[in-house]
Every structure is written in structure tokens, then in C-alpha cells.
C-alpha positions as CSV (number, residue, x, y, z in Angstrom):
1,X,-12.4,1.9,-20.4
2,X,-10.8,-0.3,-23.3
3,X,-7.8,2.2,-23.5
4,X,-7.3,1.9,-19.7
5,X,-7.5,-2.0,-19.9
6,X,-4.9,-2.1,-22.6
7,X,-2.7,0.3,-20.9
8,X,-2.8,-1.7,-17.8
9,X,-2.2,-4.9,-19.6
10,X,1.1,-3.6,-21.3
11,X,2.3,-2.3,-18.0
12,X,1.7,-5.5,-16.2
13,X,4.0,-7.3,-18.8
14,X,6.9,-5.5,-16.8
15,X,6.7,-8.5,-14.4
16,X,10.2,-8.6,-13.3
17,X,9.7,-6.5,-10.2
18,X,12.3,-8.2,-8.0
19,X,14.8,-10.6,-9.4
20,X,16.9,-12.7,-7.1
21,X,20.3,-14.5,-7.2
22,X,23.5,-15.2,-5.5
23,X,21.1,-15.7,-2.8
24,X,21.6,-15.4,1.2
25,X,22.1,-18.8,2.8
26,X,19.9,-18.4,5.7
27,X,16.1,-17.9,5.7
28,X,15.2,-14.8,7.9
29,X,17.6,-12.5,5.9
30,X,16.0,-9.2,5.2
31,X,16.7,-6.5,2.5
32,X,15.8,-2.8,3.1
33,X,15.3,-0.9,-0.1
34,X,14.7,2.9,-1.0
35,X,12.7,3.5,-4.1
36,X,12.8,6.9,-5.9
37,X,10.5,7.8,-8.9
38,X,12.0,8.9,-12.0
39,X,10.5,11.6,-14.1
40,X,10.0,11.7,-17.9
41,X,13.9,12.4,-18.4
42,X,14.7,9.9,-15.8
43,X,15.8,12.5,-13.0
44,X,15.0,11.4,-9.5
45,X,11.9,12.8,-7.9
46,X,12.8,13.4,-4.3
47,X,9.2,14.1,-3.4
48,X,8.2,10.5,-4.5
49,X,10.2,8.2,-2.2
50,X,9.0,5.1,-0.5
51,X,10.6,2.1,1.1
52,X,10.4,-1.6,0.9
53,X,11.4,-4.6,3.0
54,X,11.8,-8.0,1.5
55,X,12.1,-11.1,3.8
56,X,13.7,-14.4,2.9
57,X,11.0,-16.6,4.3
58,X,11.7,-20.2,3.6
59,X,13.2,-22.7,1.1
60,X,10.5,-25.2,-0.3
61,X,9.2,-26.7,-3.7
62,X,7.4,-24.5,-6.0
63,X,6.1,-25.3,-9.4
64,X,8.7,-28.0,-10.0
65,X,11.7,-26.3,-8.5
66,X,13.5,-25.9,-5.1
67,X,12.6,-22.2,-4.4
68,X,13.5,-19.3,-2.2
69,X,10.2,-17.7,-1.1
70,X,10.5,-13.9,-0.5
71,X,7.9,-11.9,1.2
72,X,7.6,-8.1,0.3
73,X,6.0,-5.0,1.6
74,X,6.4,-1.3,0.8
75,X,5.2,2.0,1.9
76,X,6.1,5.4,3.6
77,X,9.0,5.2,6.0
78,X,6.9,6.1,8.9
79,X,4.4,3.4,8.4
80,X,6.3,0.5,6.8
81,X,7.2,-1.2,10.0
82,X,3.5,-1.9,10.9
83,X,2.5,-2.8,7.5
84,X,2.0,-6.5,6.6
85,X,3.8,-8.4,4.0
86,X,1.3,-8.5,1.0
87,X,3.5,-10.1,-2.0
88,X,5.6,-13.2,-2.6
89,X,8.0,-13.8,-5.2
90,X,10.0,-17.0,-6.1
91,X,13.6,-17.6,-6.9
92,X,15.4,-20.8,-7.8
93,X,19.2,-21.0,-8.1
94,X,20.7,-24.0,-10.0
95,X,24.4,-23.8,-10.5
96,X,25.2,-20.6,-12.4
97,X,21.6,-20.0,-13.3
98,X,19.1,-17.8,-11.6
99,X,15.3,-18.4,-12.3
100,X,12.4,-16.2,-11.5
101,X,8.8,-17.4,-11.4
102,X,6.2,-15.0,-12.8
103,X,3.1,-15.9,-10.8
104,X,0.7,-13.7,-12.7
105,X,1.1,-11.3,-15.8
106,X,-1.8,-9.1,-14.2
107,X,-2.5,-8.5,-10.5
108,X,-5.5,-10.2,-9.2
109,X,-7.2,-6.9,-8.4
110,X,-7.1,-6.1,-12.2
111,X,-7.9,-9.6,-13.4
112,X,-11.1,-9.4,-11.6
113,X,-12.2,-6.4,-13.6
114,X,-11.3,-7.9,-17.0
115,X,-12.9,-10.5,-19.2
116,X,-11.9,-14.0,-19.6
117,X,-9.6,-13.1,-22.8
118,X,-7.3,-11.2,-20.6
119,X,-7.4,-13.5,-17.7
120,X,-6.4,-16.5,-20.0
121,X,-3.8,-14.4,-21.8
122,X,-2.1,-13.3,-18.5
123,X,-2.1,-16.9,-17.3
124,X,0.0,-18.0,-20.3
125,X,3.0,-16.2,-18.7
126,X,2.9,-18.3,-15.5
127,X,6.2,-20.1,-15.6
128,X,9.9,-20.1,-14.5
129,X,12.2,-17.9,-16.6
130,X,16.0,-18.3,-16.6
131,X,16.8,-14.6,-16.3
132,X,20.3,-14.6,-14.9
133,X,23.3,-16.6,-16.3
134,X,26.2,-15.8,-14.2
135,X,28.6,-17.5,-16.4
136,X,27.3,-16.0,-19.7
137,X,29.6,-14.2,-22.2
138,X,29.7,-10.3,-21.6
139,X,27.3,-8.2,-23.8
140,X,25.8,-11.4,-25.4
141,X,21.9,-11.0,-25.8
142,X,19.9,-14.0,-24.9
143,X,16.2,-14.4,-25.8
144,X,14.5,-15.9,-22.7
145,X,10.9,-15.8,-24.1
146,X,9.0,-14.8,-27.2
147,X,5.3,-15.2,-28.0
148,X,3.2,-14.1,-30.8
149,X,-0.6,-13.8,-30.0
150,X,-3.9,-11.8,-31.1
151,X,-6.0,-10.1,-28.8
152,X,-9.6,-8.8,-29.8
153,X,-11.3,-6.2,-27.8
154,X,-14.8,-5.6,-29.2
155,X,-14.0,-4.8,-32.9
156,X,-10.2,-4.1,-32.5
157,X,-8.0,-6.9,-33.3
158,X,-4.3,-6.5,-32.0
159,X,-1.7,-9.1,-33.2
160,X,1.1,-8.6,-30.6
161,X,4.5,-10.0,-29.8
162,X,6.1,-10.3,-26.3
163,X,9.8,-11.0,-25.9
164,X,12.0,-11.0,-22.9
165,X,15.8,-10.7,-23.3
166,X,18.6,-10.7,-20.8
167,X,22.4,-9.6,-21.2
168,X,25.0,-10.0,-18.7
169,X,27.1,-6.7,-18.3
170,X,30.6,-6.2,-17.1
171,X,31.1,-6.8,-13.4
172,X,31.5,-3.6,-11.3
173,X,31.5,-2.1,-7.9
174,X,28.0,-0.6,-7.0
175,X,27.7,2.3,-4.3
176,X,24.6,2.3,-2.2
177,X,23.5,3.9,1.1
178,X,24.3,0.3,2.7
179,X,27.8,0.3,1.4
180,X,29.9,-0.5,-1.8
181,X,29.4,-4.1,-3.3
182,X,31.1,-6.1,-6.1
183,X,28.3,-7.0,-8.4
184,X,27.2,-9.0,-11.4
185,X,25.3,-6.7,-13.8
186,X,22.4,-7.5,-16.0
187,X,20.4,-5.7,-18.6
188,X,16.8,-7.0,-18.9
189,X,14.5,-6.0,-21.8
190,X,10.8,-6.8,-22.1
191,X,9.2,-5.6,-25.3
192,X,5.7,-5.5,-26.7
193,X,5.3,-5.0,-30.4
194,X,2.4,-4.8,-32.8
195,X,2.6,-7.2,-35.8
196,X,2.1,-5.6,-39.0
197,X,1.6,-7.9,-42.1
198,X,0.5,-11.3,-42.6
199,X,2.2,-14.3,-40.9
200,X,4.9,-15.4,-41.6
201,X,5.8,-12.0,-43.1
202,X,5.2,-9.7,-40.3
203,X,7.1,-6.6,-39.2
204,X,7.1,-6.0,-35.4
205,X,6.3,-2.5,-34.5
206,X,7.5,-1.6,-31.0
207,X,4.8,-0.3,-28.6
208,X,6.7,-0.3,-25.5
209,X,10.1,-1.6,-24.1
210,X,10.4,-1.9,-20.3
211,X,14.2,-2.3,-19.2
212,X,16.0,-2.8,-16.1
213,X,19.6,-2.6,-15.1
214,X,20.2,-5.1,-12.2
215,X,23.2,-5.3,-9.9
216,X,23.5,-8.6,-7.9
217,X,26.1,-9.1,-5.2
218,X,27.1,-12.6,-3.9
219,X,25.2,-13.6,-0.7
220,X,23.2,-10.3,-0.7
221,X,21.2,-10.6,-4.0
222,X,19.9,-7.4,-5.7
223,X,21.5,-4.4,-4.2
224,X,20.5,-1.9,-6.8
225,X,17.8,-1.8,-9.8
226,X,17.4,1.1,-12.3
227,X,14.0,1.0,-14.3
228,X,14.0,4.1,-16.7
229,X,10.7,5.8,-17.5
230,X,8.9,3.9,-20.3
231,X,7.2,5.4,-23.3
232,X,4.1,3.6,-24.5
233,X,3.5,4.5,-28.1
234,X,-0.1,3.3,-28.9
235,X,-0.6,5.7,-31.8
236,X,-0.7,2.8,-34.3
237,X,-3.9,1.8,-32.5
238,X,-5.2,5.5,-32.3
239,X,-4.7,5.3,-28.5
240,X,-1.9,8.0,-28.3
241,X,1.3,7.9,-26.2
242,X,1.6,7.5,-22.5
243,X,4.5,7.4,-20.1
244,X,5.1,5.0,-17.2
245,X,7.4,6.6,-14.5
246,X,10.6,4.9,-13.9
247,X,12.1,3.7,-10.6
248,X,15.4,3.7,-8.9
249,X,15.7,1.0,-6.1
250,X,18.8,0.7,-3.9
251,X,19.7,-1.2,-0.8
252,X,19.8,0.8,2.4
253,X,20.7,-0.2,5.9
254,X,17.8,-1.2,8.2
255,X,18.3,2.0,10.2
256,X,16.7,4.1,7.3
257,X,13.3,2.8,8.6
258,X,11.4,5.3,10.6
259,X,9.1,4.3,13.5
260,X,6.1,6.5,14.2
261,X,6.2,6.1,18.1
262,X,3.3,8.4,19.3
263,X,0.3,9.9,17.3
264,X,-0.7,12.1,20.3
265,X,-0.3,15.9,19.7
266,X,3.0,17.4,20.9
267,X,3.6,21.1,21.9
268,X,6.9,21.9,20.2
269,X,9.5,20.8,17.8
270,X,12.2,18.5,19.3
271,X,15.5,16.9,18.1
272,X,17.0,14.7,20.8
273,X,20.7,13.7,21.1
274,X,21.5,10.5,19.4
275,X,22.2,7.4,21.6
276,X,24.5,5.8,21.8
277,X,27.1,8.4,21.0
278,X,29.7,7.7,20.1
279,X,28.2,4.8,18.1
280,X,29.1,1.9,15.9
281,X,27.5,0.7,13.8
282,X,24.1,2.3,14.4
283,X,22.5,5.0,16.7
284,X,19.0,6.1,17.4
285,X,17.5,9.5,17.0
286,X,14.3,10.9,18.5
287,X,12.4,13.8,17.1
288,X,8.9,15.4,17.4
289,X,6.9,17.8,15.1
290,X,3.8,19.6,16.4
291,X,2.2,20.3,12.9
292,X,1.9,18.2,9.8
293,X,4.4,19.3,7.2
294,X,7.3,18.7,4.8
295,X,10.1,17.3,7.0
296,X,13.7,16.7,6.4
297,X,16.4,15.0,8.5
298,X,19.8,15.4,6.8
299,X,23.4,14.2,7.9
300,X,26.4,16.3,7.1
301,X,30.1,15.7,7.7
302,X,32.0,18.4,9.7
303,X,32.9,20.5,6.5
304,X,29.1,21.0,6.1
305,X,28.8,18.7,3.0
306,X,25.5,16.6,2.7
307,X,26.3,12.9,3.0
308,X,23.0,11.4,3.4
309,X,19.2,12.3,3.4
310,X,17.5,10.2,6.0
311,X,13.9,11.8,5.8
312,X,12.5,14.0,3.1
313,X,8.8,13.6,3.0
314,X,5.3,15.0,4.3
315,X,5.0,13.6,7.8
316,X,2.1,13.7,10.3
317,X,2.6,15.5,13.6
318,X,3.8,13.3,16.5
319,X,6.9,11.7,17.9
320,X,9.3,9.7,15.8
321,X,12.4,7.5,16.3
322,X,14.9,6.3,13.7
323,X,17.7,4.1,13.8
324,X,20.7,5.5,11.9
325,X,23.9,3.9,10.7
326,X,26.0,3.5,7.5
327,X,28.8,1.2,6.9
328,X,29.9,3.5,4.0
329,X,30.8,6.3,6.1
330,X,34.3,6.7,7.6
331,X,34.8,7.4,11.4
332,X,34.5,11.0,12.5
333,X,32.2,13.8,13.7
334,X,28.9,14.4,11.8
335,X,26.1,16.9,12.1
336,X,22.3,15.8,11.8
337,X,19.8,18.6,11.0
338,X,15.9,18.5,11.4
339,X,14.0,21.0,9.2
340,X,10.2,21.1,9.5
341,X,8.1,24.2,8.7
342,X,10.1,27.2,9.9
343,X,12.0,25.2,12.5
344,X,15.6,24.0,12.0
345,X,18.1,22.6,14.5
346,X,21.2,20.5,14.4
347,X,23.1,18.1,16.7
348,X,26.6,16.5,16.6
349,X,27.2,12.7,16.6
350,X,30.4,10.7,16.5
351,X,31.1,7.5,14.5
352,X,34.0,5.3,15.7
353,X,34.8,2.2,13.7
């Protein structure tokens, strides 16, 4: 149990889930993201995909700063539209500085299971952090936060160091399913180290380093975030070595969200003609599957080359509707193909810009 607690505590230090900057101007703005898990060598796992909707709710004061409140929810594409928003994050933009508020080192569900030592430790991280400096020199490391502490679990005493660093990278154009965006790029590092020795003569032995490459576009905020798989080396504490799967998050158009329109049984597979057709910028596609199973809906260009995977997941039997569109695709004819079980069918659609 103590190993699980420590493992969860270290993972929870990876608190920059959703940084925000170059923020949209109007409340009500929504971001649609696709998240793909990364395996131990950071290859995408197409079987582990979920979607996320963030909503810019309001501008209000929070912990001493004028803040942008962001509501968030995540889940399978076919359920996401009906899920409630369950998380809130806070962003403050002051000139060329972007601040993120960490409202808990550990989630409440985990805090309730831990003793007061971990609760008090977690609350020490509640504060604003200047993560993004948009006018910083390229490739200059900035230490945002560092803290040494000692944690005791039963008879095990762990002197630990937590540090957070930010580095602005060279600007670049980032390609996503929602289009290509000029971006400010940042490399964020959160390191947990075991302090070997006696203060002030200590040697930090890295236990884990959580990193993110974050790409921010003006007036759109985060359009892509790459969080590689993290190795937790707890061998110095005789707890072994663990791996925390990584994640690739990128912006997608709203049309990638699927609506489960009817749970009632259907008698046969069906793929409808998209409507409207031709379309610009989006169109709707209806399809039905009579059995639970792995289902794919893929778009190809007229040469038969795959240009986008809309659906690739296990889906319940029933009727579905999806809105499709991609500002990154040129005008022309495309094929969309539904594959489920032993069934496969294609139809043609026309994009006119």
C-alpha cells in the first residue's frame, strides 16, 4: 500500500495537465482535443484514444489574479457529448507572462485515502506559477519552482526535491487535424529527486522527470502537447522501477465528436450518404452497427491514400451520427469507409472551399 501511495504521489507532481496562454478573447470558446496514449518507447497506441472538450467559462478573480476559468471533460468519442464538465483549471495572462494555478498536487479522491502528512504536502503546491514567458530568450532554462522536503512513511524517511523548469523553444508551425498553426513552443520539466547526503552537502538523485512539449497559438491557446512516457526509478528506496504511459494531445475540429443517437438494436450495418454534399466546412455522416465490435471510419483521398481516421475504437451496437470537417484538407473528392466486424462499405463526398 505504501508503494502505491508513493507511486501515486510522484505521478501527481505532474500537475501541468492543461496549460493556457495567448488566450481566446471571448468566454464560450471551446477546444476539442484528441488524446492518444504513448507506449514505453513513445509510439502512439491507436487502441487507447479518448477525446477532451475544454470550455472557456468566465473571467473572474481567483487567488489574487484576474483569471480565465476553463471547464474540462474527457471520455470516449461516442459518450463525450453527454458527459458533465468535472474539472476546472485557471489561467492568468499578464503582458508576456502566462500563469497557471495548481489547485491540488493530489486529486481529492486520492487525498481522502492518504494521511495528513501527504495532504499537507500536497497543499504546499497550491499557488500561481509563471510557466510561459513569451518574450524569453530561446533555449534559456528558467527555474520556476524548487523545494526540498522530507517525507516519512512509517520507518522510511525520504528527503525529496521537487523542481519545475520552463524553456522557450524556437517558434514553429504545428500541423494538427484542425489545421496548421504558427506556435510558440515550450519545454516544461518537472523533476523529483532523492537527496543523498547531509544538508547543505546533498546530491540529488533523479527519481522521475515528467516533461511536456507544449505548442501555443495566438488566440487559440494550446493546440498540441506531447508528454513522453516517464520512467520512475524507485530502486534507491527498494521500490523498483515503474513506467507512466505518455500522451499525445492535439487539437481537432468539433466535428470529430460522435453522437450516439439511438441505443435500440438495429438489424443491419448501414453507412449513409453524407449531408450536405458537397460541403464546406462540415458535413454529417450517419451509420449503424448491429453488433458490438471494433469499428473504424476512415477518410481517403481519391488516390486511395488515408488522410484521416475519424473513428477507431470498440463501439456498442446502435445508431451514430458524426459531424465531419477539416480545414486542413484541400477541395476535392474523398472516400469515407466504414469497417466493423466483417462488414466494409465506402461512399464518396465532395469538399468545396
